[in-house]
ZAZA-863547 format. One record per atom (N, C-alpha, C, O, CB): x, y, z. Coordinates in steps of 0.001 Angstrom, whole numbers, plus 500000, padded with zeros to 6 digits. Glycine has a CB too. Example, Ala and Ser with C-alpha at 12.3 -4.5 7.8 and 13.67 -1.06 7.14 Angstrom:
513190494310507800/512300495500507800/513200496700507800/514236496681508465/511308495527509046/512850497750507080/513670498940507140/512900500030507870/513409501138508039/514084499402505725/
END
This chain:
510875364148490849/510680364910492289/511622365366492747/511193366453493134/510241364253493330/512943365324493074/513998366195492862/514104367279492356/514323368275493045/514664365805492402/513959367332490916/514166367865489895/513054369169490639/513734370087491097/513878366891488409/512281369275490731/510820369904491053/511209371003492417/511183372225492569/509485368431491577/511580369795493293/512262370637494430/513332372012494036/513418373165494458/513176369507495267/513958371319493152/515245372077493246/514977373458492237/515761374402492134/516641371018492692/513941373346491678/513750374486490706/513020374992491450/513333376183491474/513255374365489325/511911374746492333/511617375674493249/512461376443494657/512191377502495224/510642375095493596/513346375639494881/514708376344495656/515305377240495283/515647378226495936/515717375694495833/515592376899493689/516516377970492869/515749378951492741/516271380058492605/517066377613491464/513905378799492751/513039380633492792/513163381080493671/513423382283493654/511551380987492698/513056380411494897/513295381295495965/514909381743496364/514831382350497432/512630380605497124/515530381713496168/517099381770496138/517038383287495275/517236384466495568/518026380192495200/516703382634494225/516611384020492882/515656385328493494/515859386521493268/515557383320491088/514676384800494244/513511386135494562/514573386668496073/514796387868496227/511199385381495115/514982385913496797/515812386781497669/517153387486497287/517846388211498001/516111386026498706/517339387133496090/518866387863496068/518086389107495327/518454390223495695/520455386936495017/517103389054494376/516720390280493493/516600391276495143/517066392392495370/514876390008492235/515687390226496215/515383391231497095/516095392641498268/515821393695498842/514863390467497628/517442391351497943/518406392128498956/518919392973497723/519342394020498214/519733391117499957/519081393009496340/519355394198495522/518633395233495455/519203396324495473/519454393959494429/517504395183495381/516234396055495602/516818396936496840/517223398098496864/514680395081496007/516715395983497825/516853396923499328/518078397359499880/518333397715501030/516348396194500520/519131397235498415/520373397778499078/520048399635497779/520418400784498018/522382396269498709/519248399086496531/519321400425496137/518403401710496711/518616402922496656/519115400305494831/517185400862497340/516250401887498255/516604402250499436/515754402885500060/515015401441498545/517532402062499914/518339402099501422/518166403848501723/518377404706500865/520421401470501289/517824404062502848/517767405503503291/518352405518504519/518175404549505259/516391406123503369/519196406690504967/519519407006506261/518570407484507163/517727408288506766/520409407811506244/518588407079508397/517675407900509487/517997409374509625/519128409859509656/517853407293510969/517123409862509686/517590411514510018/518230411776511392/517768411211512384/516237412561510009/519416412724511495/520633413107512633/519564413926513447/518610414388512820/522265414167512021/519660414133514794/518840414881515403/519499415278516277/519884414601517230/517777414440515753/519807416850516011/520718417318516868/520133418628518080/519570419694517830/521877417810515846/520498418081519301/520028418640520610/519963420566520460/519194421515520614/521314418007521941/521209420269520102/521542421841520464/520675422748519777/519992423643520274/523021422294520071/520780422416518586/519850423304517323/518711423798518147/518393424895518608/519148422256515839/517975422027518174/515965422427518318/516369423405519995/515679424412520148/514297420127518731/517375423105521090/517021424448522061/517761425477521507/517208426460522002/517436424351523704/518831425977520661/518287427483519976/517318428032518966/517458429158518489/519169427975519457/516293427189518632/515468427776517934/514346427704518664/513424428509518531/515385427342516725/514341426472519713/512641426459520707/512185428061521585/513098428884521517/512856424980522388/511250428423522160/511479428922522771/511823428937523804/511414428056524560/511128429213522657/512649429863524243/513574429908525181/513099430049526707/513602429631527749/514393430941524801/511649430981526379/510873431704527517/510646430543528205/510900430298529384/509494432582527170/509843429426526861/509270428375527951/509515427775529036/508756427571529983/509097427585527633/511003427379528843/512167427489529962/512289427686531373/512378426906532321/512801428323529709/512262429407531224/512233429973532391/511082430093533059/510048430368532451/512700431001532316/511105429892534482/509996429707535289/509627430953535797/510432431700536352/510207428774536318/508384431225535624/507638432053535946/507619432301537569/507433431620538578/506488431686535351/507912433645537250/508424434506539074/506935434559540046/505938435248539830/509089436839538822/507221433415541362/505734433729542346/505605435207542237/506311436187541998/505828433277544221/503930434803542626/503125436144542621/503877436737543959/504624436172544757/501213435959542762/503264438460543883/503831438867545096/502569439087546030/501432439415545691/504770440179544907/503098438803547378/502066438515548453/501317440360548652/501605441557548678/503074437703550193/500070439236548756/499205440965549051/498467441070550218/497276440930550494/497953441429547897/499256441291550703/499257441553552462/497736442319552551/497230442104553652/500852442847553182/496891443150551676/495873443280552183/495086442508552185/494308442419553135/495492444001551951/495039441864551346/493981440520551077/493674439919552730/492622439737553343/494936439013549900/495061439727553082/494811439412554533/494200439790555245/493352439210555924/495450439442555139/494661441360555227/493966441924556549/492001442303556211/491214442848556986/495038443690556991/491738441771554818/490460442224554426/489867440430554956/488680440227555214/490324442921552424/490676439581555015/489997438364555035/490173438392557278/489730437443557924/491106436767553719/490616439187557735/490471439319559020/490643438154559905/489981438288560934/489356439819559186/491217437211559855/491165435712560497/490714436391562656/490048435859563545/493520434597560108/491575437803562596/491574437521564244/490251438867564551/489968439137565718/493632437903565232/489813439324563826/489028439866563856/489469441779564339/488864442672564933/488225438910564627/490431441688563869/491231443099564420/491152444318563160/491074445511563454/493154442679564782/491186443834561741/491062444645560802/490240445502560911/489269445096561548/490916444185559884/490112447124560395/489297447878560837/489205448613559546/490269449221559436/489639448546562096/488237448918558230/488311449138557269/488323450999557119/487323451554557577/487325448257556726/489286451792556575/489451452602556083/487985453404555789/487106452840555137/490246452180555194/487811454727556312/486437455724556231/487006456570554788/487887457430554810/486149457015557974/486265456090553545/486583457015552746/485584457886552404/484488457554551952/487083456542551777/486120459464552710/484864460651552524/484820460909551120/485836460641550479/485116462209553335/483802461393550510/483163461986549311/483902462944549278/484228463684550206/481742462334549260/484269462977547954/484398464795547776/484045465911546878/484450465841545718/485497465120547702/483424466819547208/482538467058546789/483016468226545109/483640469287545080/481724467547548128/482429467467544021/483031468019542908/482440469248542227/481251469101541941/483115467047542023/482995470472541884/482583471535541923/482172471642540049/482956471197539210/483735472541542729/480750472345539650/480462472356538595/480853473768538025/480549474033536861/479222471936538544/481291474371538539/481006476287538258/482398476203538011/483132475988538976/480381477689539772/483016476374536572/484305476527535941/484917477919536650/484109478843536747/484132476618534208/486204478136537127/486349479707537626/486746480700536040/486922480401534859/487957479814539048/486749481626536625/486420482427535499/487893482752535038/488682482599535971/485438483762535857/488366483077534094/489519483262533399/490089484239533827/489251485128533979/489424483359532177/491014484545534093/491980486209534071/491953486365532739/491843485488531882/493834486319534663/492103488022532550/491889488329531244/493263488732530571/493904489531531255/490837489415531161/493696488456529700/494712488672529006/495323489937528582/494839490539527624/494500488107528170/496616490515529376/496576491767528898/497102491626527650/497749490621527359/497219492729529682/496833492831526593/497108493026525756/498331494173525020/498334495399525140/496127492996525634/499007493581524492/500664494291524552/500481494897522904/500123494214521944/502409492782524816/500840496401522884/500823496797521900/502189497204521117/502781498270521288/500022497593522084/502533496302520345/503828496377519607/504377498262519231/503958498989518331/503474495351517993/505024498453519901/505315500170519642/505546499985517730/505934499015517079/507295500956520791/505116501359517297/505384501782515972/506984501765515723/507730502104516642/504744503229515751/507513501356514435/508502501479514118/509084502914513821/508468503821513260/508505500710513313/509749502939514065/510902504494514292/510789505012513265/510870504164512376/512618504423514526/510614506139512829/510382506550511496/512091507184510587/512422508330510891/509050507891511726/512727506660509891/513690506404509296/514019508113508560/513482508852507735/513355505035508349/515434508127509604/515826509621509287/516331510034507614/517294509456507111/517156509958510358/515578511052506891/515467511310505692/516814511889505500/517059512803506287/514300512099505355/517626511635504773/519117512471504315/518434513320503481/517648512640502822/520513511580503436/518328514943503082/517986515467502309/519228515648501078/520371516090501201/517413516472502950/518617515197500038/519638515925499037/519761517253498444/518782517932498133/519630515340498052/520966517613498293/521127519078497600/520250519477496496/519869518657495661/522475519237497017/519917520726496468/518866520543494909/519441520788494256/520371521590494341/517666521229494465/518933519895492938/519171519866491177/519524521332491216/519308521983492238/517611519424489946/520085521902490091/520949522615489610/520459523131488397/521193523817487686/522063521993489528/518571522715487889/518701522944486654/517826524349486367/517435524990487342/518276521663485884/517593524713485296/516389525855485130/515855525783484174/516453525488483138/516637527162485147/514261526086484223/513178526311483354/513570527164482105/513678528375482295/512082526964484125/513800526665480828/513767527401479973/512203527763478855/512279528445477834/514893526867479428/511031527185479320/510306527034478404/509396525897478962/509847525068479753/511043526841477182/507831525874478440/506939525167479040/505763525517477740/505374526538477174/506656525664480750/505487524132477655/504884524012476455/503223522851477579/503265521696478004/506330523015474872/501947524002477660/501511523026478646/500064523112477886/499406524126477653/501662523450480462/499697521460477499/498767520836476838/497302520754477950/497112520984479144/499466519358476349/496734520445477169/495106520450477859/495406518857478393/494835518638479462/493377520687476452/496091517843477929/496117516545478869/497746516461479566/498552515774478938/495732514970477794/498085516947480471/499311517199481066/500535515893480236/501686516256479994/499014517030482965/500277515083480043/501160513833479681/501232514698478146/502367514656477671/500321511879479809/500629515157477639/501450515790476195/502027517195476266/502275517796475221/500396515910474877/502316517906477808/502952519130477939/504538518084477638/505004516949477549/502590520158479695/504821519602477586/506560519355476995/507473520182478106/506705520576478984/506931520207475089/508439520468478300/509494521432478946/510735521371478464/511215520308478071/509670521250480307/511345522442478445/512867522771478281/513497522868479130/513108523854479757/513219523718477763/514753522181479852/515141522181480933/516644522249480645/517153521201480246/514592521132481687/517274523106480758/518969523510480835/519249522870482371/518502522897483349/519389525590480746/520869522165482201/521386521828482946/522576522352483823/522702523556483600/521436521101482505/523333521986484573/524366523242485047/525061523323483946/525325524523483874/525406523057486372/525600522719482894/526603523219481402/525799523988480885/526326524798480122/527090522086480149/524538524075481013/523417525043480153/523379524179478869/523513524522477694/523959526879479773/523142522865479461/522973522493477991/521363521957477900/521062521308478902/524187521203477501/520360522080476993/519264522153477156/518750521038476170/519179520726475059/518856523476477048/517345520357477157/516830519422476543/515433519286476627/514980519657477709/517388518438476870/514541518830475741/513449518455475770/512928517179476907/513396516040476877/513338518217474475/511700517721478044/511628516440478444/509978516527478634/509382517604478598/512640516042479804/509173514954478887/507898515278478950/507105514369480618/507882513757481352/507254514745477259/506018514414480868/506140513723481951/506510512325481943/506485511510481021/505123513852482520/506889512200483261/507665510830483360/508598510392483326/508919509239483613/507548510219482888/509712511934482668/510922511390482165/511820511233483178/511173511339484220/511491512143481157/513083511018483449/514046511383484493/515202512373483915/515502512648482754/514692510028485089/515654512736484964/516417513892485012/517210513703486362/516984514065487517/515507515229484927/518416512861485651/519206512625486730/518786511494487610/518718510341487186/519290513771487446/518406511954489274/518079511058489993/516661511279490542/516195510779491566/519039510920490888/515993512200489593/514731512812489574/513709512220488684/513986511530487703/514892514123489245/512415512549489103/511660512278487603/510425512859487825/509843512761488905/511426510633487082/509723513823486285/508943514671486159/507525513914486906/506984512875486528/508953515119484638/507207514611487840/505238514454487844/504296515039487939/503139514795488282/504638513942488553/505268516534487349/503758517541486852/504146518332486303/505223518733486746/502783518281487791/503692518960485241/503796519933484574/502994521251484183/502537521182483043/503998519437483871/502776522175484709/502010522873484872/502114524293483852/503071524374483081/502070522948486192/501221525244483892/501798526263482669/502811526977483356/503388527648482500/500660527409481965/503326527176484483/504415527907485009/505553527315485915/506503527910486423/503850528867485678/505202525960485985/506146525162486867/506099523947486398/505279523425485642/505864525131488312/507483523336487138/507319521728486929/508006520913488268/509172521108488612/508208521211485364/507236520125488844/507540519247489976/508081518054489646/507688517319488740/506466518979490731/509304517794490646/510578516457490613/510390516101491795/510361516716492861/512330516764490367/510205514538491373/510227513607492638/511504512851492749/511764511849492082/509053512547492613/512373513459493738/513519512917493852/513666511184494352/512688510441494435/514134513870494758/515181510732494668/515478509088494593/515114509253496398/515275508183496984/517565508362493893/514938509710496752/515066509983498449/513201510087498860/512690509649499890/516183511956498888/512404510860497601/511226511284498082/510577512452498162/509378512729498132/511215511020498953/511898513328498305/511432515008498211/511234515321496935/511816514964495911/512504516129498739/510255516102497146/509992516823496044/510491518647495819/510408519636496547/508495516600496029/510980518416494517/511189520114494518/510964520808492966/511357520585491821/512964520516495051/510235521619493544/509321522963491998/510661523821491877/511600524280492526/507400524533492691/509991523701490336/510906524745489506/510156525806488586/509583525444487559/511876523912488510/510187527165489011/508994528067488111/510114528558487015/511344528585486985/508028529663489122/509016528940486107/509189529388484915/509875530895484488/510729531352483727/507980529263484495/508367531579486076/508665533163485537/508319532852487589/507364532286488121/507226534479483855/509549533508488221/509176533745489819/507995534072490205/507243533405490915/509854534719490426/507767535354489632/506267535844490342/505084535430489175/505456535605488015/506216537856490677/504439535183489262/503237534699488129/502213535871487927/502098536841488676/502277533255488705/501553535641486886/500354536804486541/499626536468487813/499763537263488743/499271536611484930/499022535617487954/498520535463489267/498384536379490186/497349536965490503/499091534715489795/499768536538490746/499970537294491980/499639538873492026/499726539604493013/501378537113492324/499267539200490809/498103540334490816/497073540680490742/496688541809490440/498050540846490414/496264539470491090/495018539155491546/494959538104492552/494435537010492343/494247538829490507/495486538442493609/495031537567494737/493630537453495485/493357536972496585/495837537854495658/492718538145494375/491483537851494695/490566537029493974/489359537013493734/491001538819494831/492010536066493609/490889535133492618/490211534090493225/489325533436492675/491550534379491414/490634533920494397/489817532567495487/488660533733495865/487871533214496655/491018531723497371/488347534888495626/487083534997495739/486222535101494688/485282535892494763/486904535836496393/486423534303493540/485860534031492600/485381531899492408/484714531265491591/486938534830491546/486116531548493554/486073530631493434/485517529935495096/484675529038495057/487286530406492748/485931530310496178/485245530189497415/485021531145498425/485888531921498827/485736529361497970/483797531089498859/483122532314499576/482665531798500735/481812530917500630/481942533024498828/483072532173501996/483469531906503213/481995532364503977/481766533563504136/484934532729503616/481038531349504426/479883532253505019/480352532572506374/480390533644506977/478369531520505084/480715531336506720/481320531462508474/482235530105508755/482582529416507796/479762531431509864/482695529671510416/483605529336509984/483229527750510123/483871526909510753/484752529983510579/482212527584509492/481765526369509260/481108525775508333/480894524572508184/481291526153509941/480745526797507614/480478526759505750/480531527641504917/480169528795505146/479320526447505278/481123527123503505/481333527570502383/480894526843501418/480512525675501358/482415527811502242/481063528232500166/480309527944499111/481097527606498110/481540528702497767/479494528889498772/481680526630497247/482516526596496486/481616526995495047/480389526993494950/483272525262496655/482823527402493752/482239527693492060/482892526169491665/484107526011491776/483124529460490905/482038525084491209/483187523761491209/483417523999489980/484308523188489725/482768522058491536/483158524712488816/483543525423487560/484943525864487798/486020525374487458/482584526666487197/484703526670488315/486112528031488788/487210526956489319/488358526765488919/485601529520490522/486331526195490557/487643525378491459/488621524256490229/489806523925490242/486685524067493028/487410523891489192/488212522980488793/489373524100487628/490565523803487709/487162521583488057/489087525038486843/489914525681486388/491284525931487064/492410526090486592/489323526600486157/490937525917487982/492369526638489281/493016525428489598/494220525298489382/491783527478491129/492175524321490205/492957522832490453/492538521995489317/491371521669489101/492521521982491953/493682521626488515/493622521005487411/493628519633487503/493042519078486573/494500521395486684/494108518917488337/494371517611488588/494125517118490076/494273517954490967/495714517399488189/493810515995490366/493681515023491543/495243515490492571/495355515838493746/493665513071490805/496175515304491558/497575515567492600/497656517022492747/498209517520493728/499187515001491938/497134517721491822/497714519183492279/496509519796493763/496679520625494656/497594520504490503/495770519225493532/494455519460495184/495669518831496096/496436519416496861/492321518066495313/495606517799495843/496153516507496956/497820517628497484/498360517563498589/496689514254495688/498087518163496793/499493519233497188/499206520391497527/499891521006498344/500502519558496102/498015520947496886/497970522291497607/496887522441498886/496826523396499660/497592523396496480/495914521035498892/495596520960500406/496551520707500901/496474520824502124/494698520120500910/497189520494500657/498279520008502110/497755518461502689/497676518137503874/498036521380503753/497511517830501799/497323516381502176/497828515233502315/497922514405501409/496808516052501763/498282515052503726/499710514404503925/499850513009504031/500895512377503875/500324514861505089/498686512543504318/498484510931504161/497754510242505050/496642510762504960/499664510217504195/497686509222506012/496710508393506329/497301508581508061/498409508379508558/496707506727505394/496136509004508584/496555509428510078/496444508165511027/495601507359510634/495521510679510693/497146507796512257/497185506513512534/497035506995514016/497417508130514303/498473505582511991/496352505962515219/496015505891516465/495771504993517124/494695504405517228/495331506383516651/497185504704517870/497125503268518700/497580501770517145/497149500617517137/494819503096519580/498261502240516379/498159501407515743/496946501267514605/497116500463513689/498256500627516578/495935501918514659/494799502088513540/494752503656512979/495030504751513467/493212501678514241/494153503091511441/494069503976510923/492461504850511373/491421504212511535/494395503497509598/492537506324511516/491557507049511978/491015508270511100/490013508959511297/491993507448513183/491865508336510179/491586509267508789/492601510091507821/493547509422507404/490736510330509208/492573510731507625/493215511752506276/494209512525507077/493532512427508100/491958512996505380/495287513237507489/495912513950507715/496354515082506854/496836515069505721/496533513372508080/495978516405507940/496153517257506657/497932518146507513/498015518573508664/494200518678506259/498926518148506564/500430518601506920/500403520058506917/499281520518507131/501603518073505839/501339520914506730/501773522156506838/500868523213505717/500682522781504579/503388522064506582/500521524097505959/499530524334505340/499824525946504697/499090526709504068/498316524074506308/501248526064505171/501715527300505292/501931528446503784/501981529674503712/503030526959506021/502025527292502665/502144527643501327/500807527026500614/500756526861499395/503561527084500723/500235526853501084/499153525631500169/497620526703500458/496919527033501414/499002523357501260/497693526986498702/496193528090499037/494771527264498991/493653527643499340/495978529481497615/495096526303498570/493853525773498831/493218524992500067/492035524653500100/493753525097497942/494065524768500993/493796524348502214/493489525637502958/492436525850503560/494909523515502783/494466526434502861/493925527931503604/492614528548503100/492153529452503797/495034529175503349/492060528256502184/490644529079501141/489585528051501603/488472528235501111/490814529078498944/489704527049502414/488483525923502109/488694525082503986/488349523951504327/489056524440500184/489484526364504980/489543526388505842/489908524965506743/489355524607507783/488651527019505898/490728524453506198/491771523374506816/492858523871507729/492945525093507608/492528522655505688/493533523494508409/494133523879509641/495421523167509512/495341522762508353/493295523512510949/496364522828509891/497858522151510015/497243520987511261/496767521313512349/499448523525510667/497384519843510835/497059518703511936/495731518187512324/495413517421513234/497519519114513135/494898518900511249/493584518416511052/493601516903510648/494627516355510246/492889519269509995/492268516197510796/492327514501510593/491056514894510286/490334515551511036/492698513164511887/490658514346508756/489419514337508565/488973513056508360/489331512318507442/489097515123507645/487955512730509483/487555511370509702/486202510986508905/485689509868508870/487378511164511239/485748512140508285/484481511241507674/484128512184506069/484330513375506305/482774511280509077/483854512057505163/482983513162504047/481600512023503661/481565510841503318/484224513701502153/480553513071503920/479129512806503663/478677511527504081/478065510687503421/478820512933502300/479237511467505827/479212510212506423/480064508763505841/480021507612506275/477808509996506433/480558509140505101/481505507792504402/482949508175505352/483547509238505184/481852507932502145/483441507007506481/484613506971507227/485901506990505944/485765506459504842/484563505502508304/487129507731506409/488213507884505508/488570507028505756/488948506729504624/489063508777505433/488981505785506632/490024505421507497/490171504175506562/491203503534506363/489710505245509218/488993503973506057/489565502797504711/489587502858503286/488658503371502663/488854501639504681/490812502258502609/490993502740501409/489832502612500261/489732503449499364/492136502150501034/488829501300500399/487621501201499869/486802502594499580/486217503063498604/486931500342500752/487061503017500940/486076503988500838/486942505574500474/486542506738500439/485161503942502378/487794505168500326/488492506514500003/488363506825498360/488293507983497948/490188506419500481/488337505567497396/487894505635496240/486661506057496002/486396506745495017/488034504677495771/485905505740496758/483936505506496397/483900507053496961/483013507547496266/482588503882497666/484316507954497727/484459509090498271/485267509843496671/484952511015496464/485402508938499917/486095509280495789/486518510562494697/485787510114493511/485701510727492447/488325510776494282/485117508642493892/484052508639492401/482743509570492901/481967510034492066/483347506688491864/482579509790494291/481245510570494938/481287511851494233/480513512201493342/481268510853496703/482384512599494774/482671513903494576/482468514358492993/481605515013492408/484094514109495089/483601513735492618/483874514057490638/482586514027490356/482404514885489492/484813512725489428/481559513483490629/480427513319490080/478688514320490737/477499514121490486/480466511694490238/479355515282491553/478589515649492293/478070517072491195/478682517197490134/479283515803493832/477273517779491438/476491519178490304/476302520112491388/476402519881492593/474649518849489345/475929521526490632/476117522656491705/474314522176492276/473304521615491852/476524524747490871/474731522714493226/473417522132494621/474068521469495327/474568522151496222/472020521090494304/474345520343495378/475233519808496149/475913519592497075/476960519997496569/475562519796495987/476213519261498100/476870519959499703/477899518779499742/477641517603499485/475570520046501462/479252519360500151/479705518033500604/479958518337502161/480459519449502329/481111517461499744/479723517589503373/479987517810504840/481124516717505359/480979515495505390/478522517634505707/482127517369505701/483089516585506646/483004516799507843/482286517731508206/484346516742506455/483876515816509049/483646515865509850/485759515551510310/486515514598510118/482214515014510076/485906516687510832/487426516303511199/487802516469512774/486915516813513555/488473517309510325/489426516166513338/489510515962514365/490083516982514231/490906517051513318/489843514945514902/489775518523515382/491267519760515685/491071519878516732/490123520351517358/491487521344515048/492442519223517137/492811519288518881/492328518979519493/492075519676520475/492944520115519589/491713517365519333/490961516505519919/489237517049520017/488441516546520812/491701516269521301/488994517806519354/487580518463519265/487172517752517459/487811517813516409/487725520686519449/485938517173517781/485232517489516616/484802518440515653/484230519448516068/484594517258516788/484976518291514486/484173519735513953/483861519450512578/484600518788511850/485131521256513999/482794519940512235/481889519783511018/481886521283510165/481515522423510443/480234519331511580/482485520651509025/482427522127507812/481532521412506778/481485520206506537/484273522753506889/480705522607506117/479840522128505326/480289522944504086/480509524146504234/478386522246505832/480451522302502750/480635522949501419/479523522812500544/479052521821499987/481777522434500731/479179524100500540/478014524134499372/478494524154497609/479472524890497486/477115525666499685/478111523622496438/478221523965495518/477811524680494779/476878524199494136/478270523506495266/478024525507494574/476981526985493874/477793527666492839/479006527859492906/476563528417495149/476975528020491845/477816529445491078/477762530250491731/476645530497492185/477421530116489849/478999531174492183/479270532476492620/479647533577491090/480155533337489995/480662532281493807/479090534820491741/479484535696490744/480775536076490745/481496535911491729/478788536739490748/481289536770489326/482561536733489198/482909538414490157/482169539382490335/482990536539487353/484222538174490563/484399539566491171/486089539638490490/487166539139490819/484164539647493249/485629540527489403/486878541015488811/487707542196488728/488542542373487841/486756540878487895/487404543185489886/487997543979490461/488710543749491843/488266542873492586/487231544792490449/489737544458492198/490610544303493079/490048544785494293/488839544777494057/491767544860492729/490208545193495430/489370545609496481/490412546956496634/491526546810496130/489117544405497905/490181547963497150/491434548785498031/491452549006499207/490433549392499780/491686549982497743/492633548812499861/492865549024501235/492213549857502025/492287550974501513/493918549323501396/491622549886502994/490995550771503964/491680552311504036/492737552354504665/491104550028505393/491304553299503589/491203554556504219/492193555117502327/492908556104502156/492202554714506358/491808554034501285/492852554509500498/491533554557499129/490633553763498854/494515553315500397/491976555941498475/490775555868497421/491308555789496239/492271556547496112/489803557024497384/490972554960495021/491007554982493508/491344556122493058/490476556993492997/489844554668492873/492501556366492690/492532557653491630/491859557199490128/492047556160489495/494319558187491343/490800558654489722/490106558402488538/490021559352488106/489815560305488857/489039557861488495/490152559585486497/490241560524485975/488493561050485904/487584560245485701/491115560238484734/488299562377486090/487142562796485846/485757561925484369/486303561461483368/487718564305485581/484516561851484433/483945561664483957/484735560288482983/484644560249481756/483469562845483669/485373559395483677/486378558393482810/485078557045483355/484564557104484472/488651558214483572/484729555921482337/483569555126482735/484396554102482970/485575553921482667/482335554876481759/483667553501483514/484083551782484630/484335550817483482/483596550658482511/482407550885485866/485511550179483738/486064549001482771/485188547795482875/484699547442483947/487603548524483156/485033547286481956/484283545891481999/485608544930482321/486729545423482452/483378545445480352/485278543111482461/486295542677482607/487259542583481885/488321543121482199/486160541973482891/487076541704480473/488157542132479505/488854543310479496/489937543064478965/487731542125478390/488790544524479826/489242545431480030/489926545569481523/490732546491481643/488356546185479663/489792545117482147/490274544931483582/491246543922483341/492197544091484104/489153544492484705/491391542978482622/492700542200482646/493429542299481700/494568541835481739/492622540974482765/492827543073480381/493885544002479378/495341544495480303/496549544256480311/492911545686478793/494178545462481158/495095546290481940/496175545690482801/497360546015482876/494343547054482761/495526544760483423/496111544108484184/497665543404483879/498704543261484523/495175543325484431/497191543070482559/498251542557482062/499495543363481331/500528542904480845/497728541738481306/498988544848481434/500204545728480470/501091545835481518/502308545997481429/499818547411479734/500118545691482972/500831546413484272/501812545576484796/502701545957485558/499851546750485488/501652544389484375/502588543091484746/503997543211483845/505181543209484182/501701541492484313/503241543331482371/504595543276481613/505378544862481627/506454545082481071/504239542745479900/504846545534482132/505659546981482599/506698546754483284/507863546915482921/504920547966483477/506072546139484922/506590545595486049/508088544423485425/509278544515485725/505107544748486904/507526543594484674/508461542112484859/509459541951483411/510334541131483133/507185540461484972/508810543296482537/509644543004481224/508301542331480195/507185542010480603/511183541674481590/508738542260478990/507952541160478079/508696540873477310/508106540129476527/506763541436477368/510137541058476882/511004540496476114/511778539394476529/512324538463475937/511705541329475757/511684539740477676/512588538047478316/511645536536478107/512119535413477936/512842538143480520/510245536901478178/509764535727478295/509464535251476513/509571534268475779/508403535837479397/509156536278476482/508574536167474291/510368535882474084/510350534830473445/507624538619472947/511555536174474239/512791535005473857/512834534040473960/513170533281473051/513754534945474250/512364533525475634/512176532154475851/511135531169475076/511326530022474672/511889532125477118/510265531780475018/509209531263473774/509594530995472386/509383529989471708/508177532247473537/510323532308472029/511081531881470669/512070530999470753/512037530192469824/511697532936469993/512837530859471422/513912530139471676/513155528383471689/513260527507470831/514677530800473230/512543528367472773/511497527476472898/510932526775471349/511084525698470772/510353528334473673/510422527684471158/509438527355469084/511052526950468377/510972525953467660/508359529743467747/512211527441468447/513315527166467162/513504525717468182/513236524720467511/515089528592466783/513805525451469288/514258523800469547/513164523301468846/513340522691467792/514358523111471258/511744523542469436/510731522204468785/511189522129467483/511308521006466993/508921522427468719/511566523444466597/511271523120464980/512760522322464826/512811521403464008/511021524797463725/513700522589465432/514937522526465065/514773520418465352/515013519624464442/516190523802466227/514399520053466565/514409518979466789/513065517885465520/513133516737465081/514205519127468451/512287518708465393/511072518327464674/511812517798463389/511513516662463021/509917519617464423/513130518793462373/513878518601461293/514527517575461402/514612516719460521/514610519504460995/515276517517462927/515886516411462985/515476515169462971/516282514261462770/516404516464463731/514474514990463132/513825513716463115/513536513378461265/513929512500460497/512244513871464192/512890514265461163/512338514268459679/513631513699458895/513425512666458259/511818515947459079/514801514181458861/515766513567457997/516441512500458208/516952511761457367/516562514254457751/516452512348460140/517117510976460287/515539509461459453/515655508289459094/517550510827462670/514539510261459500/513508509145459264/513781508966457431/513871507881456857/511608509747459835/513884510471456705/514500509906455125/515747508897455408/515693507737454999/515197511380454026/516789509353456072/518239508666455877/517766507292456353/518570506389456121/519665509367456858/516792506990456884/516315505065457441/515588504833456272/515799503696455849/515049504659459141/514665505603455461/513886505191454517/514654504786453203/514365503860452445/512935506196454321/515698505681453100/516236505285451380/517382504175451894/517854503518450967/517154506971450208/517865503886453126/518666502504453239/517972501418452473/518446500283452447/518808501995454781/
END
């Protein structure tokens, strides 16, 4: 019996020892609480005391404990639904920029030695000699020093300088046409101050290109009034034969042609196409401003009868031999050419043309030699 009790006690002791060992192995320290950290991380605002509400005296008056409060009378303000008329804004116009003063360049010291005028102006050739008398061939668009050749006609060459000025050089100072001032009688016939008749075929023979028309009609450019385009302005017509013969005066402003306004660029292109397509029998009506007044001029395209004979001044009779037959148009022209040759000489022009042909042939021969030399290489 004692043996059994000892076994039981030993078992209890062994269990106790195992429990103590296990409790030491799995023992954990309790967490340490830091009060200062909690206070720092916590909401400090919650510790602040809310301020006391401000005392509202108006509520005390409204409660009227003693019956002395009198409520203020609020008067209704009548609201106007009519908006005031805005004051007009003053429009200020910017003054146009001052025109820059153009410094004119001295004329080029060149001379025209010869001109070969082709049907197309791009194919025309001019021989020009510089101040050293060195001759060179030029075409339309070529540059000569600071100038560019912008026109080559039968007797003159027009150059445009770097500052915009134009210079005209003549092959012969007095052209053969000066012997026949009545040539415009075969082109334009004036009926009255506001009606003209124009022969379109003769006009195209006299004025070959549109650039020539603008130059000889003294078309200066666009006219402006208070910053707006109002038309096409005519410049100085002193030496402009087209302007003088079709009734245009300096400072005229063409406002419309056949009812089409000329102040817009797209309309000007339309007008050019319209006029170039006109036929005999059509009319061109232009409206222009002249000294502040509106004037209308009508041009009728018609075939004019040619006048070849130059009218004699009043009081002077033409000397004719007795029984002399009248000359026809070709004979009259040949007679005038002979008279011109007698006055101005025929040899100089012939020498110039022969020299020009000689230079052209030499130029062609040199080009052929260069081409053959390149081909042999």
